[in-house]
C-alpha positions as CSV (number, residue, x, y, z in Angstrom):
1,X,-0.3,0.0,-0.2
2,X,1.2,3.2,-1.0
3,X,2.0,5.8,1.7
4,X,-0.6,8.5,2.8
5,X,1.9,11.4,1.6
6,X,1.6,9.7,-1.7
7,X,-1.7,9.4,-1.8
8,X,-2.7,13.2,-1.2
9,X,-0.2,13.9,-3.9
10,X,-1.6,11.0,-6.6
11,X,-2.7,12.2,-10.0
12,X,-3.8,8.8,-11.5
13,X,-2.3,5.7,-11.8
14,X,-0.9,3.7,-14.4
15,X,-1.5,0.3,-14.1
16,X,-0.2,-0.9,-10.7
17,X,1.4,2.7,-9.7
18,X,0.1,6.0,-8.4
19,X,1.4,8.9,-10.3
20,X,2.5,11.2,-7.7
21,X,3.2,15.0,-8.4
22,X,6.5,15.5,-5.9
23,X,6.3,19.4,-5.8
24,X,2.9,19.1,-4.4
25,X,4.5,15.9,-1.8
26,X,7.2,18.0,-1.0
27,X,4.9,21.1,-0.2
28,X,1.9,19.5,1.3
29,X,2.8,15.8,2.8
30,X,3.3,17.1,6.3
31,X,-0.2,18.6,6.7
32,X,-2.9,17.0,8.3
33,X,-6.2,16.6,6.7
34,X,-7.9,19.8,8.8
35,X,-5.0,21.7,7.4
36,X,-5.4,20.2,3.7
37,X,-9.0,21.1,4.1
38,X,-8.2,24.8,5.3
39,X,-5.9,25.6,2.4
40,X,-8.7,24.4,-0.1
41,X,-7.1,21.2,-0.8
42,X,-10.1,19.1,-1.1
43,X,-9.2,16.3,-3.0
44,X,-5.9,16.0,-1.1
45,X,-8.2,16.3,2.0
46,X,-10.4,14.1,1.0
47,X,-7.6,11.5,0.0
48,X,-6.1,11.8,3.7
49,X,-9.5,11.6,5.3
50,X,-9.9,8.0,3.4
51,X,-6.1,7.1,3.8
52,X,-7.1,7.3,8.0
53,X,-9.7,5.6,7.8
54,X,-11.5,8.4,10.1
55,X,-15.1,9.2,9.2
56,X,-14.5,12.7,11.4
57,X,-11.7,13.5,9.0
58,X,-14.3,12.9,6.3
59,X,-17.2,14.7,7.8
60,X,-14.4,17.9,8.5
61,X,-13.4,17.7,4.4
62,X,-17.3,17.7,3.7
63,X,-18.1,20.6,6.3
64,X,-15.1,22.8,5.1
65,X,-16.0,22.4,1.9
66,X,-19.7,23.2,2.3
67,X,-19.1,26.3,3.8
68,X,-16.9,27.3,1.6
69,X,-19.2,26.0,-2.0
70,X,-22.3,26.9,-0.3
71,X,-23.3,23.1,-0.8
72,X,-24.7,20.6,1.6
73,X,-22.8,17.4,0.5
74,X,-23.3,14.2,2.8
75,X,-20.1,12.6,4.1
76,X,-20.8,9.7,2.0
77,X,-20.4,11.4,-1.5
78,X,-17.4,13.3,-1.0
79,X,-14.8,10.7,-1.9
80,X,-17.1,10.5,-5.3
81,X,-17.3,14.3,-5.6
82,X,-13.7,14.8,-5.5
83,X,-12.8,11.6,-7.5
84,X,-10.4,9.5,-4.7
85,X,-10.5,5.8,-3.2
86,X,-8.5,3.9,-1.3
87,X,-5.8,3.2,-3.9
88,X,-4.7,-0.7,-3.8
89,X,-1.3,0.0,-5.9
90,X,1.9,-0.7,-3.9
91,X,4.3,1.1,-6.5
92,X,4.9,5.1,-7.4
93,X,5.6,7.0,-10.1
94,X,7.3,10.4,-9.0
95,X,6.7,12.9,-11.5
């Protein structure tokens, strides 16, 4: 399984490898889910929350996004909204 840091910076997948934006990883890997969401990095925050397995973190992402966007998305739709899933790959390709 790839690391949380790779998961939040993943920009796609190529076969069995996650494509990781190394500049994003370097800049944002140390931020918490809450910090990512507050910075407006909602996709990265959603990936971080999924990686943690915490329903509370997904709820936090939903709350921060809904407040900023004026929407009412539920926690359950956040992963789909931002196109993230818990990756099932073991390799990364840093770009």
